[in-house]
LUMLUMDREN-2810 file (N, C-alpha, C; in Angstrom, 1 decimal):
<atoms>
<atom><aa>M</aa><ch>A</ch><at>N</at><xx>-31.1</xx><yy>60.1</yy><zz>134.5</zz></atom>
<atom><aa>M</aa><ch>A</ch><at>CA</at><xx>-31.3</xx><yy>60.7</yy><zz>133.2</zz></atom>
<atom><aa>M</aa><ch>A</ch><at>C</at><xx>-30.2</xx><yy>61.7</yy><zz>132.9</zz></atom>
<atom><aa>R</aa><ch>A</ch><at>N</at><xx>-29.8</xx><yy>61.8</yy><zz>131.6</zz></atom>
<atom><aa>R</aa><ch>A</ch><at>CA</at><xx>-28.8</xx><yy>62.7</yy><zz>131.2</zz></atom>
<atom><aa>R</aa><ch>A</ch><at>C</at><xx>-29.5</xx><yy>64.0</yy><zz>130.6</zz></atom>
<atom><aa>K</aa><ch>A</ch><at>N</at><xx>-28.8</xx><yy>65.1</yy><zz>130.7</zz></atom>
<atom><aa>K</aa><ch>A</ch><at>CA</at><xx>-29.2</xx><yy>66.3</yy><zz>130.1</zz></atom>
<atom><aa>K</aa><ch>A</ch><at>C</at><xx>-29.2</xx><yy>66.1</yy><zz>128.5</zz></atom>
<atom><aa>A</aa><ch>A</ch><at>N</at><xx>-29.9</xx><yy>66.8</yy><zz>127.8</zz></atom>
<atom><aa>A</aa><ch>A</ch><at>CA</at><xx>-29.9</xx><yy>66.7</yy><zz>126.3</zz></atom>
<atom><aa>A</aa><ch>A</ch><at>C</at><xx>-28.5</xx><yy>67.0</yy><zz>125.8</zz></atom>
<atom><aa>S</aa><ch>A</ch><at>N</at><xx>-27.7</xx><yy>67.8</yy><zz>126.4</zz></atom>
<atom><aa>S</aa><ch>A</ch><at>CA</at><xx>-26.4</xx><yy>68.1</yy><zz>125.9</zz></atom>
<atom><aa>S</aa><ch>A</ch><at>C</at><xx>-25.4</xx><yy>67.0</yy><zz>126.2</zz></atom>
<atom><aa>Q</aa><ch>A</ch><at>N</at><xx>-25.7</xx><yy>66.0</yy><zz>127.0</zz></atom>
<atom><aa>Q</aa><ch>A</ch><at>CA</at><xx>-24.9</xx><yy>64.9</yy><zz>127.4</zz></atom>
<atom><aa>Q</aa><ch>A</ch><at>C</at><xx>-25.2</xx><yy>63.6</yy><zz>126.7</zz></atom>
<atom><aa>K</aa><ch>A</ch><at>N</at><xx>-26.3</xx><yy>63.6</yy><zz>126.0</zz></atom>
<atom><aa>K</aa><ch>A</ch><at>CA</at><xx>-26.8</xx><yy>62.3</yy><zz>125.4</zz></atom>
<atom><aa>K</aa><ch>A</ch><at>C</at><xx>-25.8</xx><yy>61.7</yy><zz>124.4</zz></atom>
<atom><aa>R</aa><ch>A</ch><at>N</at><xx>-25.2</xx><yy>62.6</yy><zz>123.6</zz></atom>
<atom><aa>R</aa><ch>A</ch><at>CA</at><xx>-24.3</xx><yy>62.0</yy><zz>122.6</zz></atom>
<atom><aa>R</aa><ch>A</ch><at>C</at><xx>-22.9</xx><yy>62.0</yy><zz>123.0</zz></atom>
<atom><aa>S</aa><ch>A</ch><at>N</at><xx>-22.5</xx><yy>62.3</yy><zz>124.2</zz></atom>
<atom><aa>S</aa><ch>A</ch><at>CA</at><xx>-21.1</xx><yy>62.3</yy><zz>124.6</zz></atom>
<atom><aa>S</aa><ch>A</ch><at>C</at><xx>-20.7</xx><yy>60.9</yy><zz>124.9</zz></atom>
<atom><aa>R</aa><ch>A</ch><at>N</at><xx>-19.4</xx><yy>60.6</yy><zz>124.7</zz></atom>
<atom><aa>R</aa><ch>A</ch><at>CA</at><xx>-18.9</xx><yy>59.3</yy><zz>124.9</zz></atom>
<atom><aa>R</aa><ch>A</ch><at>C</at><xx>-18.3</xx><yy>59.2</yy><zz>126.3</zz></atom>
<atom><aa>R</aa><ch>A</ch><at>N</at><xx>-18.3</xx><yy>58.1</yy><zz>126.9</zz></atom>
<atom><aa>R</aa><ch>A</ch><at>CA</at><xx>-17.7</xx><yy>57.9</yy><zz>128.1</zz></atom>
<atom><aa>R</aa><ch>A</ch><at>C</at><xx>-16.2</xx><yy>57.6</yy><zz>127.9</zz></atom>
<atom><aa>A</aa><ch>A</ch><at>N</at><xx>-15.4</xx><yy>57.9</yy><zz>128.9</zz></atom>
<atom><aa>A</aa><ch>A</ch><at>CA</at><xx>-13.9</xx><yy>57.7</yy><zz>128.8</zz></atom>
<atom><aa>A</aa><ch>A</ch><at>C</at><xx>-13.6</xx><yy>56.2</yy><zz>128.8</zz></atom>
<atom><aa>E</aa><ch>A</ch><at>N</at><xx>-12.6</xx><yy>55.9</yy><zz>128.0</zz></atom>
<atom><aa>E</aa><ch>A</ch><at>CA</at><xx>-12.2</xx><yy>54.5</yy><zz>127.9</zz></atom>
<atom><aa>E</aa><ch>A</ch><at>C</at><xx>-11.4</xx><yy>54.1</yy><zz>129.2</zz></atom>
<atom><aa>A</aa><ch>A</ch><at>N</at><xx>-11.5</xx><yy>52.9</yy><zz>129.6</zz></atom>
<atom><aa>A</aa><ch>A</ch><at>CA</at><xx>-10.8</xx><yy>52.4</yy><zz>130.7</zz></atom>
<atom><aa>A</aa><ch>A</ch><at>C</at><xx>-9.3</xx><yy>52.3</yy><zz>130.4</zz></atom>
<atom><aa>P</aa><ch>A</ch><at>N</at><xx>-8.4</xx><yy>52.8</yy><zz>131.3</zz></atom>
<atom><aa>P</aa><ch>A</ch><at>CA</at><xx>-7.0</xx><yy>52.7</yy><zz>131.0</zz></atom>
<atom><aa>P</aa><ch>A</ch><at>C</at><xx>-6.5</xx><yy>51.3</yy><zz>130.9</zz></atom>
<atom><aa>T</aa><ch>A</ch><at>N</at><xx>-5.6</xx><yy>51.0</yy><zz>130.0</zz></atom>
<atom><aa>T</aa><ch>A</ch><at>CA</at><xx>-5.1</xx><yy>49.6</yy><zz>129.8</zz></atom>
<atom><aa>T</aa><ch>A</ch><at>C</at><xx>-4.0</xx><yy>49.4</yy><zz>130.8</zz></atom>
<atom><aa>A</aa><ch>A</ch><at>N</at><xx>-4.0</xx><yy>48.3</yy><zz>131.5</zz></atom>
<atom><aa>A</aa><ch>A</ch><at>CA</at><xx>-2.9</xx><yy>48.0</yy><zz>132.4</zz></atom>
<atom><aa>A</aa><ch>A</ch><at>C</at><xx>-1.8</xx><yy>47.2</yy><zz>131.7</zz></atom>
<atom><aa>R</aa><ch>A</ch><at>N</at><xx>-0.6</xx><yy>47.6</yy><zz>131.9</zz></atom>
<atom><aa>R</aa><ch>A</ch><at>CA</at><xx>0.5</xx><yy>46.9</yy><zz>131.4</zz></atom>
<atom><aa>R</aa><ch>A</ch><at>C</at><xx>1.1</xx><yy>45.9</yy><zz>132.4</zz></atom>
<atom><aa>V</aa><ch>A</ch><at>N</at><xx>1.3</xx><yy>44.7</yy><zz>132.0</zz></atom>
<atom><aa>V</aa><ch>A</ch><at>CA</at><xx>1.8</xx><yy>43.7</yy><zz>132.9</zz></atom>
<atom><aa>V</aa><ch>A</ch><at>C</at><xx>3.3</xx><yy>43.6</yy><zz>132.6</zz></atom>
<atom><aa>A</aa><ch>A</ch><at>N</at><xx>4.1</xx><yy>43.7</yy><zz>133.7</zz></atom>
<atom><aa>A</aa><ch>A</ch><at>CA</at><xx>5.6</xx><yy>43.6</yy><zz>133.5</zz></atom>
<atom><aa>A</aa><ch>A</ch><at>C</at><xx>5.9</xx><yy>42.1</yy><zz>133.3</zz></atom>
<atom><aa>I</aa><ch>A</ch><at>N</at><xx>6.6</xx><yy>41.9</yy><zz>132.2</zz></atom>
<atom><aa>I</aa><ch>A</ch><at>CA</at><xx>7.1</xx><yy>40.5</yy><zz>131.9</zz></atom>
<atom><aa>I</aa><ch>A</ch><at>C</at><xx>8.4</xx><yy>40.3</yy><zz>132.6</zz></atom>
<atom><aa>P</aa><ch>A</ch><at>N</at><xx>8.6</xx><yy>39.2</yy><zz>133.4</zz></atom>
<atom><aa>P</aa><ch>A</ch><at>CA</at><xx>9.8</xx><yy>38.9</yy><zz>134.0</zz></atom>
<atom><aa>P</aa><ch>A</ch><at>C</at><xx>10.9</xx><yy>38.4</yy><zz>133.0</zz></atom>
<atom><aa>W</aa><ch>A</ch><at>N</at><xx>11.6</xx><yy>39.2</yy><zz>132.4</zz></atom>
<atom><aa>W</aa><ch>A</ch><at>CA</at><xx>12.6</xx><yy>38.8</yy><zz>131.3</zz></atom>
<atom><aa>W</aa><ch>A</ch><at>C</at><xx>13.7</xx><yy>38.1</yy><zz>132.0</zz></atom>
<atom><aa>R</aa><ch>A</ch><at>N</at><xx>14.3</xx><yy>37.1</yy><zz>131.3</zz></atom>
<atom><aa>R</aa><ch>A</ch><at>CA</at><xx>15.4</xx><yy>36.4</yy><zz>131.8</zz></atom>
<atom><aa>R</aa><ch>A</ch><at>C</at><xx>16.5</xx><yy>36.5</yy><zz>130.7</zz></atom>
<atom><aa>Q</aa><ch>A</ch><at>N</at><xx>17.7</xx><yy>36.3</yy><zz>131.1</zz></atom>
<atom><aa>Q</aa><ch>A</ch><at>CA</at><xx>18.8</xx><yy>36.4</yy><zz>130.2</zz></atom>
<atom><aa>Q</aa><ch>A</ch><at>C</at><xx>18.7</xx><yy>35.3</yy><zz>129.1</zz></atom>
<atom><aa>G</aa><ch>A</ch><at>N</at><xx>18.8</xx><yy>35.7</yy><zz>127.8</zz></atom>
<atom><aa>G</aa><ch>A</ch><at>CA</at><xx>18.7</xx><yy>34.8</yy><zz>126.7</zz></atom>
<atom><aa>G</aa><ch>A</ch><at>C</at><xx>17.3</xx><yy>34.7</yy><zz>126.1</zz></atom>
<atom><aa>D</aa><ch>A</ch><at>N</at><xx>16.3</xx><yy>35.4</yy><zz>126.7</zz></atom>
<atom><aa>D</aa><ch>A</ch><at>CA</at><xx>15.0</xx><yy>35.4</yy><zz>126.1</zz></atom>
<atom><aa>D</aa><ch>A</ch><at>C</at><xx>15.0</xx><yy>36.2</yy><zz>124.8</zz></atom>
<atom><aa>R</aa><ch>A</ch><at>N</at><xx>14.2</xx><yy>35.7</yy><zz>123.8</zz></atom>
<atom><aa>R</aa><ch>A</ch><at>CA</at><xx>14.1</xx><yy>36.4</yy><zz>122.6</zz></atom>
<atom><aa>R</aa><ch>A</ch><at>C</at><xx>13.1</xx><yy>37.5</yy><zz>122.7</zz></atom>
<atom><aa>V</aa><ch>A</ch><at>N</at><xx>13.4</xx><yy>38.7</yy><zz>122.2</zz></atom>
<atom><aa>V</aa><ch>A</ch><at>CA</at><xx>12.6</xx><yy>39.9</yy><zz>122.3</zz></atom>
<atom><aa>V</aa><ch>A</ch><at>C</at><xx>12.5</xx><yy>40.6</yy><zz>120.9</zz></atom>
<atom><aa>H</aa><ch>A</ch><at>N</at><xx>11.4</xx><yy>41.4</yy><zz>120.8</zz></atom>
<atom><aa>H</aa><ch>A</ch><at>CA</at><xx>11.3</xx><yy>42.3</yy><zz>119.7</zz></atom>
<atom><aa>H</aa><ch>A</ch><at>C</at><xx>11.3</xx><yy>43.7</yy><zz>120.1</zz></atom>
<atom><aa>W</aa><ch>A</ch><at>N</at><xx>12.0</xx><yy>44.5</yy><zz>119.4</zz></atom>
<atom><aa>W</aa><ch>A</ch><at>CA</at><xx>12.1</xx><yy>46.0</yy><zz>119.7</zz></atom>
<atom><aa>W</aa><ch>A</ch><at>C</at><xx>12.2</xx><yy>46.7</yy><zz>118.4</zz></atom>
<atom><aa>R</aa><ch>A</ch><at>N</at><xx>11.2</xx><yy>47.6</yy><zz>118.2</zz></atom>
<atom><aa>R</aa><ch>A</ch><at>CA</at><xx>11.1</xx><yy>48.4</yy><zz>117.0</zz></atom>
<atom><aa>R</aa><ch>A</ch><at>C</at><xx>11.2</xx><yy>47.5</yy><zz>115.7</zz></atom>
<atom><aa>D</aa><ch>A</ch><at>N</at><xx>10.4</xx><yy>46.4</yy><zz>115.7</zz></atom>
<atom><aa>D</aa><ch>A</ch><at>CA</at><xx>10.4</xx><yy>45.5</yy><zz>114.6</zz></atom>
<atom><aa>D</aa><ch>A</ch><at>C</at><xx>11.7</xx><yy>44.8</yy><zz>114.3</zz></atom>
<atom><aa>R</aa><ch>A</ch><at>N</at><xx>12.5</xx><yy>44.7</yy><zz>115.3</zz></atom>
<atom><aa>R</aa><ch>A</ch><at>CA</at><xx>13.8</xx><yy>43.9</yy><zz>115.1</zz></atom>
<atom><aa>R</aa><ch>A</ch><at>C</at><xx>13.8</xx><yy>42.9</yy><zz>116.2</zz></atom>
<atom><aa>A</aa><ch>A</ch><at>N</at><xx>14.4</xx><yy>41.7</yy><zz>115.8</zz></atom>
<atom><aa>A</aa><ch>A</ch><at>CA</at><xx>14.5</xx><yy>40.6</yy><zz>116.8</zz></atom>
<atom><aa>A</aa><ch>A</ch><at>C</at><xx>15.8</xx><yy>40.6</yy><zz>117.5</zz></atom>
<atom><aa>G</aa><ch>A</ch><at>N</at><xx>15.8</xx><yy>40.3</yy><zz>118.8</zz></atom>
<atom><aa>G</aa><ch>A</ch><at>CA</at><xx>17.1</xx><yy>40.4</yy><zz>119.5</zz></atom>
<atom><aa>G</aa><ch>A</ch><at>C</at><xx>17.0</xx><yy>39.4</yy><zz>120.7</zz></atom>
<atom><aa>I</aa><ch>A</ch><at>N</at><xx>18.0</xx><yy>39.5</yy><zz>121.5</zz></atom>
<atom><aa>I</aa><ch>A</ch><at>CA</at><xx>18.1</xx><yy>38.6</yy><zz>122.7</zz></atom>
<atom><aa>I</aa><ch>A</ch><at>C</at><xx>18.3</xx><yy>39.5</yy><zz>123.9</zz></atom>
<atom><aa>Y</aa><ch>A</ch><at>N</at><xx>17.5</xx><yy>39.2</yy><zz>125.0</zz></atom>
<atom><aa>Y</aa><ch>A</ch><at>CA</at><xx>17.6</xx><yy>40.0</yy><zz>126.2</zz></atom>
<atom><aa>Y</aa><ch>A</ch><at>C</at><xx>18.9</xx><yy>39.6</yy><zz>126.9</zz></atom>
<atom><aa>R</aa><ch>A</ch><at>N</at><xx>19.6</xx><yy>40.7</yy><zz>127.3</zz></atom>
<atom><aa>R</aa><ch>A</ch><at>CA</at><xx>20.9</xx><yy>40.5</yy><zz>127.9</zz></atom>
<atom><aa>R</aa><ch>A</ch><at>C</at><xx>20.9</xx><yy>40.6</yy><zz>129.4</zz></atom>
<atom><aa>R</aa><ch>A</ch><at>N</at><xx>20.4</xx><yy>41.8</yy><zz>129.9</zz></atom>
<atom><aa>R</aa><ch>A</ch><at>CA</at><xx>20.4</xx><yy>42.1</yy><zz>131.4</zz></atom>
<atom><aa>R</aa><ch>A</ch><at>C</at><xx>19.5</xx><yy>43.3</yy><zz>131.7</zz></atom>
<atom><aa>D</aa><ch>A</ch><at>N</at><xx>19.1</xx><yy>43.4</yy><zz>132.9</zz></atom>
<atom><aa>D</aa><ch>A</ch><at>CA</at><xx>18.3</xx><yy>44.5</yy><zz>133.4</zz></atom>
<atom><aa>D</aa><ch>A</ch><at>C</at><xx>19.3</xx><yy>45.5</yy><zz>134.0</zz></atom>
<atom><aa>V</aa><ch>A</ch><at>N</at><xx>19.3</xx><yy>46.8</yy><zz>133.4</zz></atom>
<atom><aa>V</aa><ch>A</ch><at>CA</at><xx>20.2</xx><yy>47.8</yy><zz>133.9</zz></atom>
<atom><aa>V</aa><ch>A</ch><at>C</at><xx>19.7</xx><yy>48.5</yy><zz>135.2</zz></atom>
<atom><aa>D</aa><ch>A</ch><at>N</at><xx>18.4</xx><yy>48.9</yy><zz>135.2</zz></atom>
<atom><aa>D</aa><ch>A</ch><at>CA</at><xx>17.8</xx><yy>49.4</yy><zz>136.4</zz></atom>
<atom><aa>D</aa><ch>A</ch><at>C</at><xx>16.3</xx><yy>49.0</yy><zz>136.2</zz></atom>
<atom><aa>G</aa><ch>A</ch><at>N</at><xx>15.5</xx><yy>49.6</yy><zz>137.0</zz></atom>
<atom><aa>G</aa><ch>A</ch><at>CA</at><xx>14.1</xx><yy>49.2</yy><zz>137.0</zz></atom>
<atom><aa>G</aa><ch>A</ch><at>C</at><xx>13.4</xx><yy>49.5</yy><zz>135.7</zz></atom>
<atom><aa>E</aa><ch>A</ch><at>N</at><xx>13.9</xx><yy>50.5</yy><zz>134.9</zz></atom>
<atom><aa>E</aa><ch>A</ch><at>CA</at><xx>13.2</xx><yy>51.0</yy><zz>133.7</zz></atom>
<atom><aa>E</aa><ch>A</ch><at>C</at><xx>13.9</xx><yy>50.5</yy><zz>132.4</zz></atom>
<atom><aa>H</aa><ch>A</ch><at>N</at><xx>15.2</xx><yy>50.3</yy><zz>132.4</zz></atom>
<atom><aa>H</aa><ch>A</ch><at>CA</at><xx>15.9</xx><yy>50.0</yy><zz>131.2</zz></atom>
<atom><aa>H</aa><ch>A</ch><at>C</at><xx>16.5</xx><yy>48.6</yy><zz>131.2</zz></atom>
<atom><aa>A</aa><ch>A</ch><at>N</at><xx>16.8</xx><yy>48.1</yy><zz>130.0</zz></atom>
<atom><aa>A</aa><ch>A</ch><at>CA</at><xx>17.4</xx><yy>46.8</yy><zz>129.8</zz></atom>
<atom><aa>A</aa><ch>A</ch><at>C</at><xx>18.4</xx><yy>46.8</yy><zz>128.7</zz></atom>
<atom><aa>E</aa><ch>A</ch><at>N</at><xx>19.3</xx><yy>45.9</yy><zz>128.6</zz></atom>
<atom><aa>E</aa><ch>A</ch><at>CA</at><xx>20.2</xx><yy>45.7</yy><zz>127.5</zz></atom>
<atom><aa>E</aa><ch>A</ch><at>C</at><xx>19.8</xx><yy>44.6</yy><zz>126.7</zz></atom>
<atom><aa>I</aa><ch>A</ch><at>N</at><xx>19.7</xx><yy>44.8</yy><zz>125.3</zz></atom>
<atom><aa>I</aa><ch>A</ch><at>CA</at><xx>19.4</xx><yy>43.7</yy><zz>124.4</zz></atom>
<atom><aa>I</aa><ch>A</ch><at>C</at><xx>20.5</xx><yy>43.7</yy><zz>123.4</zz></atom>
<atom><aa>V</aa><ch>A</ch><at>N</at><xx>20.7</xx><yy>42.5</yy><zz>122.7</zz></atom>
<atom><aa>V</aa><ch>A</ch><at>CA</at><xx>21.7</xx><yy>42.3</yy><zz>121.7</zz></atom>
<atom><aa>V</aa><ch>A</ch><at>C</at><xx>20.9</xx><yy>42.1</yy><zz>120.4</zz></atom>
<atom><aa>I</aa><ch>A</ch><at>N</at><xx>21.3</xx><yy>42.9</yy><zz>119.4</zz></atom>
<atom><aa>I</aa><ch>A</ch><at>CA</at><xx>20.7</xx><yy>42.7</yy><zz>118.0</zz></atom>
<atom><aa>I</aa><ch>A</ch><at>C</at><xx>21.9</xx><yy>42.8</yy><zz>117.1</zz></atom>
<atom><aa>A</aa><ch>A</ch><at>N</at><xx>22.2</xx><yy>41.7</yy><zz>116.3</zz></atom>
<atom><aa>A</aa><ch>A</ch><at>CA</at><xx>23.3</xx><yy>41.6</yy><zz>115.4</zz></atom>
<atom><aa>A</aa><ch>A</ch><at>C</at><xx>24.6</xx><yy>42.0</yy><zz>116.0</zz></atom>
<atom><aa>E</aa><ch>A</ch><at>N</at><xx>24.9</xx><yy>41.5</yy><zz>117.1</zz></atom>
<atom><aa>E</aa><ch>A</ch><at>CA</at><xx>26.2</xx><yy>41.6</yy><zz>117.8</zz></atom>
<atom><aa>E</aa><ch>A</ch><at>C</at><xx>26.4</xx><yy>43.1</yy><zz>118.4</zz></atom>
<atom><aa>R</aa><ch>A</ch><at>N</at><xx>25.3</xx><yy>43.9</yy><zz>118.4</zz></atom>
<atom><aa>R</aa><ch>A</ch><at>CA</at><xx>25.4</xx><yy>45.2</yy><zz>119.0</zz></atom>
<atom><aa>R</aa><ch>A</ch><at>C</at><xx>24.5</xx><yy>45.2</yy><zz>120.2</zz></atom>
<atom><aa>V</aa><ch>A</ch><at>N</at><xx>24.9</xx><yy>46.0</yy><zz>121.2</zz></atom>
<atom><aa>V</aa><ch>A</ch><at>CA</at><xx>24.2</xx><yy>46.1</yy><zz>122.5</zz></atom>
<atom><aa>V</aa><ch>A</ch><at>C</at><xx>23.4</xx><yy>47.4</yy><zz>122.5</zz></atom>
<atom><aa>Y</aa><ch>A</ch><at>N</at><xx>22.1</xx><yy>47.3</yy><zz>122.8</zz></atom>
<atom><aa>Y</aa><ch>A</ch><at>CA</at><xx>21.3</xx><yy>48.4</yy><zz>122.9</zz></atom>
<atom><aa>Y</aa><ch>A</ch><at>C</at><xx>20.7</xx><yy>48.6</yy><zz>124.3</zz></atom>
<atom><aa>R</aa><ch>A</ch><at>N</at><xx>20.6</xx><yy>49.8</yy><zz>124.8</zz></atom>
<atom><aa>R</aa><ch>A</ch><at>CA</at><xx>20.0</xx><yy>50.0</yy><zz>126.0</zz></atom>
<atom><aa>R</aa><ch>A</ch><at>C</at><xx>18.6</xx><yy>50.6</yy><zz>125.7</zz></atom>
<atom><aa>V</aa><ch>A</ch><at>N</at><xx>17.5</xx><yy>49.9</yy><zz>126.1</zz></atom>
<atom><aa>V</aa><ch>A</ch><at>CA</at><xx>16.2</xx><yy>50.3</yy><zz>125.7</zz></atom>
<atom><aa>V</aa><ch>A</ch><at>C</at><xx>15.3</xx><yy>50.3</yy><zz>126.9</zz></atom>
<atom><aa>R</aa><ch>A</ch><at>N</at><xx>14.1</xx><yy>50.9</yy><zz>126.8</zz></atom>
<atom><aa>R</aa><ch>A</ch><at>CA</at><xx>13.1</xx><yy>50.9</yy><zz>127.9</zz></atom>
<atom><aa>R</aa><ch>A</ch><at>C</at><xx>12.5</xx><yy>49.5</yy><zz>127.9</zz></atom>
<atom><aa>R</aa><ch>A</ch><at>N</at><xx>12.3</xx><yy>49.0</yy><zz>129.1</zz></atom>
<atom><aa>R</aa><ch>A</ch><at>CA</at><xx>11.6</xx><yy>47.6</yy><zz>129.2</zz></atom>
<atom><aa>R</aa><ch>A</ch><at>C</at><xx>10.2</xx><yy>47.6</yy><zz>128.6</zz></atom>
<atom><aa>V</aa><ch>A</ch><at>N</at><xx>9.5</xx><yy>48.7</yy><zz>128.7</zz></atom>
<atom><aa>V</aa><ch>A</ch><at>CA</at><xx>8.1</xx><yy>48.7</yy><zz>128.3</zz></atom>
<atom><aa>V</aa><ch>A</ch><at>C</at><xx>8.0</xx><yy>48.7</yy><zz>126.7</zz></atom>
<atom><aa>E</aa><ch>A</ch><at>N</at><xx>9.1</xx><yy>48.9</yy><zz>126.0</zz></atom>
<atom><aa>E</aa><ch>A</ch><at>CA</at><xx>9.1</xx><yy>48.9</yy><zz>124.6</zz></atom>
<atom><aa>E</aa><ch>A</ch><at>C</at><xx>9.4</xx><yy>47.5</yy><zz>124.1</zz></atom>
<atom><aa>L</aa><ch>A</ch><at>N</at><xx>9.8</xx><yy>46.5</yy><zz>124.9</zz></atom>
<atom><aa>L</aa><ch>A</ch><at>CA</at><xx>10.1</xx><yy>45.2</yy><zz>124.5</zz></atom>
<atom><aa>L</aa><ch>A</ch><at>C</at><xx>8.8</xx><yy>44.3</yy><zz>124.4</zz></atom>
<atom><aa>R</aa><ch>A</ch><at>N</at><xx>8.8</xx><yy>43.5</yy><zz>123.4</zz></atom>
<atom><aa>R</aa><ch>A</ch><at>CA</at><xx>7.7</xx><yy>42.5</yy><zz>123.3</zz></atom>
<atom><aa>R</aa><ch>A</ch><at>C</at><xx>8.3</xx><yy>41.1</yy><zz>123.2</zz></atom>
<atom><aa>P</aa><ch>A</ch><at>N</at><xx>7.6</xx><yy>40.1</yy><zz>123.6</zz></atom>
<atom><aa>P</aa><ch>A</ch><at>CA</at><xx>8.1</xx><yy>38.7</yy><zz>123.5</zz></atom>
<atom><aa>P</aa><ch>A</ch><at>C</at><xx>8.3</xx><yy>38.3</yy><zz>122.1</zz></atom>
<atom><aa>G</aa><ch>A</ch><at>N</at><xx>9.4</xx><yy>37.6</yy><zz>121.9</zz></atom>
<atom><aa>G</aa><ch>A</ch><at>CA</at><xx>9.7</xx><yy>37.2</yy><zz>120.5</zz></atom>
<atom><aa>G</aa><ch>A</ch><at>C</at><xx>9.7</xx><yy>35.8</yy><zz>120.3</zz></atom>
</atoms>
């Protein structure tokens, strides 16, 4: 049983787990609503992508499959 002061409180939401996608060179990606091509992995956290012949260094967690 809960106390009267706890009856209307909400439980904490479960944290969402992010699954790391194994990107390969040439994969199509979306970053900030722009379409691009995955170029290479810089380190464990960042990657290089190409959008309109420009190279961007972005965080891997910001990339979505395209």
